[in-house]
N, C-alpha and C positions, 0 to 999 in steps of 0.2 A: 030694545035699542033705545027708543024714545023715554022710556020709564028711566033709563039709567042716565041719559044725557039730563033730563030734568033734576035728579038728584044731583049731578056733577053743577048744572048751573046753581042750584039752591046751595050746596055744601062749600064749594070753592069757586065762586063766582071769577073771583081774581084771575083764575086760570082757563077760564073758559074759552076766551078769545083765542090764545094761544093754540089751545087743544084743536079746536075746531079749524083753525087756520091750518094746522099741520094734518090735522084728518083730510081736507081737501086737497092737500099735496099727494099723501098717501093714495086717495083714489085714482089719482092718476099714474100713480105709479104701480101699484100693485093690480088694478084693473078690477075693482070690486063688482058686484053685480049692481043694476040699475036700482034695485029696491032700497040697498044700503047707501048708494049715492044720493038718493033723494031724502034720505032723511039727513043725512050729511049735509047736504045742501041746504035745507031747512034750518037746521040749528047754526050753522056756519052764517046765514044770511042773518039770524035772529043776533048771534052774539059774536060772531067772527070779524065784524066791521070795527075798522078803526075810529070811525065816528059815532059809535054807539058810547052814549054816557051811561057807564052805571058803578 
């Protein structure tokens, strides 16, 4: 999962913020396992913030 997320931010960084924000919303809707949530939270924190400049 982390390898794919790394590729996503490398290849289409302009879409990363929206992807991770939506992913966090899905975490609550679907109820993914904690291991999946932790990875999504990590990347959402790095790329999902509105204040991140890239």
